[in-house]
C-alpha positions in Angstrom: -8.5 8.0 29.5 -7.2 6.5 26.3 -5.5 9.0 24.0 -6.5 6.9 21.0 -8.9 4.0 20.7 -10.5 1.7 18.2 -13.8 -0.2 18.7 -14.6 -3.1 16.3 -13.1 -0.9 13.5 -12.9 -2.1 9.9 -12.0 -0.5 6.6 -12.6 -1.7 3.1 -11.0 -0.1 0.0 -13.2 0.8 -3.0 -13.9 -2.1 -5.3 -12.8 -4.7 -2.7 -15.2 -7.2 -1.2 -12.9 -8.1 1.7 -12.0 -5.6 4.4 -8.3 -4.6 4.5 -8.6 -4.7 8.3 -11.5 -5.8 10.5 -12.7 -6.1 14.0 -9.8 -3.9 15.3 -10.2 -3.0 19.0 -7.7 -1.4 21.4 -7.1 1.4 23.9 -3.7 3.2 24.1 -2.7 5.5 26.9 -0.3 8.4 27.0 3.5 7.7 26.9 3.1 4.1 25.5 5.3 2.7 22.7 3.4 0.2 20.7 5.0 -2.0 18.1 2.7 -3.0 15.2 3.9 -6.2 13.6 2.6 -8.3 10.7 3.5 -9.6 7.3 3.8 -7.4 4.2 0.3 -6.5 3.0 -1.3 -7.4 6.3 -2.8 -4.0 6.9 -0.3 -2.1 9.1 -0.1 1.0 6.9 -3.9 0.9 6.5 -4.2 1.0 10.3 -1.8 3.9 10.6 -3.6 5.9 7.9 -6.9 5.2 9.7 -5.4 6.8 12.9 -3.9 9.9 11.2 -7.0 10.8 9.3 -5.8 10.0 5.8 -8.5 7.3 5.8 -11.2 8.0 4.7 -10.3 11.7 4.0 -7.7 11.0 1.3 -7.9 7.2 0.8 -11.6 6.6 0.2 -13.4 3.5 1.3 -16.0 2.2 3.7 -15.4 2.3 7.5 -17.2 0.4 10.2 -17.0 0.6 14.0 -15.3 3.5 15.7 -12.0 5.4 16.2 -11.6 7.9 19.0 -9.1 10.6 19.7 -9.0 11.9 23.3 -12.5 10.4 23.6 -13.9 12.2 20.6 -15.3 10.3 17.6 -12.8 10.8 14.7 -15.6 10.6 12.2 -16.7 14.0 13.5 -13.2 15.5 13.4 -11.6 17.2 10.4 -8.2 16.2 9.2 -7.1 19.6 10.3 -8.1 18.8 13.9 -6.6 15.3 13.8 -3.2 16.5 12.5 -2.9 18.8 15.5 -3.0 15.7 17.7 -1.4 13.0 15.5 1.9 13.4 13.6 3.2 10.9 11.0 6.6 9.8 9.8 6.3 7.8 6.6 8.5 5.0 5.3 9.9 7.2 2.6 10.2 10.7 4.1 10.5 12.3 0.7 6.9 11.5 0.0 5.8 13.9 2.8 8.1 16.9 2.0 6.5 20.0 0.4 9.5 22.3 0.1 13.2 22.1 -0.9 14.7 23.7 2.2 14.9 21.9 5.6 14.0 24.9 7.7 11.1 25.8 5.4 9.9 22.2 5.7 9.9 22.3 9.6 7.7 25.4 9.6 5.5 24.5 6.7 2.6 23.1 8.7 2.8 26.0 11.2 2.6 28.4 8.3 -0.5 26.6 7.1 -2.1 27.0 10.5 -1.2 30.7 10.6 1.3 30.7 13.4 3.1 34.0 14.1 6.8 34.0 13.2 7.8 34.4 16.9 5.7 31.3 17.8 7.3 29.3 15.0 10.8 30.3 16.2 9.9 29.3 19.7 8.7 25.9 18.7 11.8 25.2 16.6 13.9 26.0 19.7 11.8 23.6 21.7 12.3 20.8 19.1 16.0 21.5 19.0 16.2 20.9 22.8 14.6 17.5 22.3 16.1 16.2 19.0 19.4 17.0 17.2 18.1 19.2 14.3 20.7 22.0 14.5 22.9 20.3 11.8 19.9 20.1 9.5 18.9 23.8 9.5 18.9 25.7 6.2 20.0 22.8 4.1 18.7 21.6 0.7 16.5 18.6 1.5 17.7 16.3 -1.3 21.3 16.7 -0.2 20.4 15.0 3.1 21.1 11.3 3.9 18.3 8.8 4.6 18.8 9.2 8.3 18.8 13.0 8.1 15.6 13.0 6.0 13.9 10.9 8.6 15.0 13.2 11.4 13.7 16.1 9.3 10.4 14.3 8.9 10.2 13.8 12.6 10.9 17.4 13.4 8.3 18.5 10.9 5.7 16.1 12.5 6.5 17.5 15.9 6.2 21.1 15.0 2.5 21.2 15.8 3.1 19.6 19.2 1.2 16.3 18.6 0.6 14.0 21.5 0.7 10.9 19.2 3.4 10.0 16.7 3.0 7.3 14.0 6.1 5.7 12.3 5.5 3.5 9.2 8.5 1.2 8.5 11.0 3.8 10.0 14.0 1.4 9.9 13.5 0.2 6.3 16.2 2.4 4.7 18.4 3.0 7.8 21.8 1.6 8.6 22.5 0.1 12.0 23.9 3.4 13.3 20.8 5.4 12.3 18.5 2.7 13.5 20.1 2.9 17.0 19.8 6.7 16.8 16.1 6.2 16.1 15.9 4.1 19.2 17.3 6.9 21.3 14.8 9.3 19.7 11.9 7.1 20.6 13.2 6.9 24.2 13.3 10.7 24.2 9.7 10.9 22.9 8.5 8.6 25.6 10.2 10.7 28.2 8.3 13.7 26.8 5.0 11.8 27.4 4.4 11.2 23.7 2.5 8.1 22.6 4.3 6.3 19.8 3.1 3.6 17.4 5.8 1.9 15.2 4.9 -0.4 12.3 8.0 -2.2 11.2 9.5 -5.6 10.1 12.8 -5.1 11.9 12.7 -5.1 15.7 16.3 -5.0 17.0 16.3 -1.3 17.7 13.1 -1.7 19.8 14.6 -4.4 22.0 13.0 -4.1 25.5 11.3 -0.8 24.5 7.8 -1.7 23.3 5.2 -1.7 26.1 2.8 -3.8 24.0 2.7 -5.4 20.5 -0.2 -5.4 18.1 0.1 -8.2 15.6 -2.0 -7.9 12.4 -2.8 -11.2 10.7 -5.8 -12.5 8.8 -6.8 -8.8 8.5 -7.5 -8.5 12.2 -5.5 -7.5 15.3 -4.2 -9.5 18.2 -2.8 -7.6 21.2 0.1 -8.9 23.2 0.3 -7.4 26.7 4.1 -7.2 26.6 7.1 -7.5 24.3 8.1 -10.7 26.1 4.7 -12.3 25.4 5.0 -11.5 21.7 8.5 -13.1 21.6 7.1 -16.3 22.9 4.3 -16.4 20.3 4.5 -18.6 17.1 4.8 -15.6 14.8 7.9 -15.9 12.6 9.5 -12.8 13.9 12.6 -10.8 13.0 15.3 -10.9 15.7 15.2 -8.5 18.7 18.8 -9.6 19.6 20.7 -9.4 16.3 24.1 -10.7 17.4 22.7 -13.4 19.7 20.7 -15.1 16.9 22.0 -18.3 15.4 22.6 -18.0 11.7 24.4 -20.7 9.8 27.3 -19.5 7.7 27.1 -20.3 4.0 29.8 -22.6 2.8 32.2 -20.8 0.5 32.0 -21.9 -3.1 34.9 -21.7 -5.6 34.7 -18.4 -7.5 35.0 -18.1 -11.2 36.1 -15.5 -13.7 36.1 -11.8 -13.0 32.9 -10.0 -13.9 33.9 -6.5 -12.9 36.8 -4.6 -11.4 37.7 -1.2 -10.0 41.3 0.1 -9.7 42.1 3.2 -7.7 38.7 4.7 -8.3 37.8 8.1 -6.9 34.6 10.1 -7.4 33.9 13.5 -6.0 34.8 13.6 -2.3 32.8 10.4 -1.7 35.1 7.6 -3.0 38.9 7.7 -2.6 41.1 5.2 -4.4 38.8 2.2 -4.2 39.9 -1.1 -5.7 38.1 -4.4 -5.9 37.2 -7.4 -8.1 33.8 -9.1 -8.3 33.8 -12.7 -9.5 31.2 -15.2 -10.6 30.2 -17.6 -7.9 30.1 -15.2 -5.0 27.5 -13.0 -3.2 29.5 -10.0 -2.0 27.7 -7.6 0.4 28.7 -3.9 0.5 28.1 -2.5 4.0 28.7 1.0 5.5 26.8 3.9 7.0 24.2 5.9 5.2 26.2 8.4 3.0 29.3 6.2 2.8 29.2 6.1 -1.0 27.7 2.6 -1.6 25.2 3.7 -4.2 27.8 5.9 -5.9 30.0 2.8 -6.2 27.1 0.8 -7.7 26.4 3.5 -10.2 30.0 3.6 -11.3 29.8 -0.2 -12.0 26.6 0.4 -14.1 28.3 3.1 -16.2 25.8 5.7 -15.0 28.7 7.6 -13.5 32.3 7.9 -14.7 35.2 8.0 -12.2 37.2 11.2 -11.6 40.3 9.0 -11.3 41.0 5.3 -11.8 39.4 2.7 -14.0 36.2 0.7 -13.9 36.0 -2.4 -16.1 32.7 -4.3 -16.6 32.8 -6.4 -19.8 29.0 -6.7 -20.0 26.2 -4.3 -18.8 25.1 -5.4 -15.3 21.5 -5.5 -14.1 20.9 -3.0 -11.3 17.9 -3.3 -8.9 17.3 0.1 -7.5 16.4 0.8 -3.9 13.2 2.5 -5.0 11.5 0.0 -7.4 9.0 2.6 -8.7 11.8 4.1 -10.8 12.2 1.0 -13.0 8.7 -0.5 -13.4 7.3 0.0 -16.9 5.2 -3.0 -17.7 1.4 -3.2 -17.9 1.4 -6.4 -15.8 3.7 -8.3 -13.5 4.3 -10.9 -16.2 4.9 -8.3 -19.0 7.4 -6.5 -16.7 9.7 -9.6 -16.8 9.9 -9.4 -20.6 10.9 -5.8 -21.1 14.2 -5.7 -22.9 14.3 -9.5 -22.9 11.6 -10.5 -25.4 9.5 -13.6 -25.0 10.6 -15.8 -22.1 9.8 -19.5 -21.5 6.5 -19.7 -19.5 7.9 -22.3 -17.1 10.9 -20.1 -16.1 8.7 -17.1 -15.5 6.3 -19.2 -13.4 9.2 -20.7 -11.3 10.6 -17.3 -10.5 7.3 -15.6 -9.7 6.3 -18.5 -7.5 9.6 -18.3 -5.7 9.0 -14.6 -5.1 5.3 -15.3 -4.1 4.1 -13.2 -7.0 2.5 -15.8 -9.3 -1.1 -14.9 -8.1 -0.4 -11.3 -9.2 0.9 -12.2 -12.7 -1.9 -10.2 -14.5 -1.8 -7.3 -12.0 -0.4 -3.9 -12.9 3.0 -3.4 -11.1 1.9 -0.1 -9.5 -0.9 -1.9 -7.8 1.6 -4.0 -5.8 2.8 -3.2 -2.3 6.3 -1.8 -1.8 7.6 -5.2 -0.8 5.9 -6.9 -3.8 7.4 -4.4 -6.2 10.8 -5.1 -4.7 10.4 -8.8 -5.2 9.2 -8.3 -8.8 12.5 -6.5 -9.6 14.4 -9.4 -8.1 12.5 -11.8 -10.3 13.4 -9.6 -13.3 17.1 -9.7 -12.3 16.9 -13.5 -12.1 15.7 -13.7 -15.7 18.0 -11.0 -17.0 21.0 -13.2 -18.0 23.4 -10.5 -16.8 26.8 -11.6 -15.6 26.8 -9.1 -12.8 23.7 -8.2 -10.8 23.6 -5.4 -8.3 21.0 -5.1 -5.6 20.5 -1.8 -3.7 18.8 -2.6 -0.3 16.7 -5.5 -1.7 15.0 -6.3 1.6 13.8 -2.8 2.4 10.3 -3.1 3.9 10.2 -6.9 3.7 8.8 -9.2 6.4 10.9 -12.2 7.5 9.3 -14.7 5.0 9.8 -12.4 2.1 13.4 -11.7 3.2 14.1 -15.4 3.3 12.7 -15.8 -0.2 14.9 -13.0 -1.5 17.9 -14.4 0.2 17.3 -17.8 -1.4 17.0 -16.4 -4.9 20.1 -14.2 -4.6 22.1 -17.2 -3.3 20.9 -19.2 -6.3 21.8 -16.4 -8.7 25.3 -16.2 -7.2 26.0 -19.8 -8.1 26.4 -18.7 -11.7 26.7 -14.9 -11.7 28.6 -12.3 -9.8 26.3 -10.6 -7.3 26.9 -7.4 -5.4 24.4 -6.5 -2.7 24.1 -3.2 -0.8 22.5 -3.9 2.5 22.0 -2.7 6.1 20.0 -5.8 7.0 22.1 -7.9 9.3 19.8 -10.9 9.3 19.7 -10.9 5.5 23.5 -10.5 5.3 24.1 -13.5 7.5 21.8 -15.6 5.4 23.2 -14.5 2.0 26.8 -13.2 2.0 29.9 -15.2 1.5 32.0 -12.0 1.2 31.8 -8.7 3.1 33.1 -5.3 1.8 33.1 -2.5 4.4 33.1 1.0 2.9 34.2 3.7 5.4 35.5 7.3 4.9 35.5 6.7 1.1 37.7 3.6 1.2 37.3 -0.1 1.5 38.1 -0.4 5.2 37.7 -4.2 5.1 37.2 -6.9 2.5 36.9 -10.5 3.7 35.2 -13.9 3.2 32.4 -14.5 5.7 33.1 -17.7 7.7 32.5 -18.9 11.2 35.8 -17.4 12.1 35.1 -13.9 10.7 31.5 -13.4 11.9 32.9 -11.3 14.8 34.5 -9.0 12.3 31.1 -8.4 10.7 29.6 -7.8 14.2 32.3 -5.3 15.0 31.6 -3.4 11.8 28.0 -2.9 12.9 29.0 -1.8 16.5 31.7 0.4 15.0 29.1 2.3 13.0 27.1 2.9 16.2 30.1 3.9 18.3 31.1 6.4 15.6 27.7 7.9 15.8 27.9 8.1 19.6 31.2 9.9 19.4 29.8 12.4 16.8 26.8 13.0 19.0 29.0 13.6 22.1 31.1 16.0 20.2 28.1 18.0 18.9 
């Protein structure tokens, strides 16, 4: 019997004439790993919210067809009953936390169901045998790295013992090391007989793991019987084999004047005597594991932080595109967002940038009505029109499909022709398309700093594998 099933299912949001997803039919058995692929805005998150009960319980709208959990019609089940069977890990784990302490968070749902203390302790011990949560216990949640927060979200989702686990863009904010750690966790969940559905744009960590692939396009679902069949399809997919893909290396342009410099900069215990220069005419990409200090370095360049030691020189205020776009959206429309702090801009220039970012059709839309990927592209459009000599991007491809990633890469390359650009990224495919310089931050220092050429690609590859090997060593030691 299928553990979860959909029969000609459709969902339409309030005020919309067209269904967000329609004619969705599938049967999923126990112990399967299903990859859900599709472009940004195609309906992947809508499908997951339909399977965990948030639709239509929290997100109202009109449903058609049927959804079934262990053979029972989900329309007749309360969200309380569904959550005992289905656990979710959201793209941004912070959005699903209810407490400030990691241990309190893990037991929060059990407390709500009235579990006895002894039962909660027993379940925590069971989870600890399956996933490495011991280093997380008793910690302040907002001191955790992105990878640790995701691990906490998974532990919290598993606390009720669900048979089905849903992951929405789980690799979006993870470095290569933590993405490969996620791979091992998914393999562990499969060995425990759990059914796993993963909606994502990046596939490398799922190489040869997915039993089937559901591709959402034109608001409906197409099922591929195997990962191999999906790879042979015409869908413009991200790479399953990162280091085997063929990416042309950008020709190195002549760099111009210095736009920012750091000399022997230290901050807290995160950065230790870091020195570098950023010049016009180059796209430098800062890489390193989650928690290596990349965002701290960027904030020092913006003046939001002052160094404990050393000097930071930035002649003109840079434009900083944050990882979470919600923190810097203030306009009443997409078009008005571009003019905040810059006054009236030429209409032709705004149209060019918005079309390049595939946002022109949303020019009169409120920014908070956009999807996560669309918000990210709007901030990149604002950066392009800013006139700043130094532009800093913090994970600009987080949650972007391959087409959007290529657009963002093209715009950043164009910007780097006349500006200094520093990009923080974990996205190998994007880095290969965009970077002409690599800066590797490790243990608080610039471990490597080199121009990316055909001859140095292997150095970049080794940086990524070095991050994974370090994680394996730490796991073995623990």
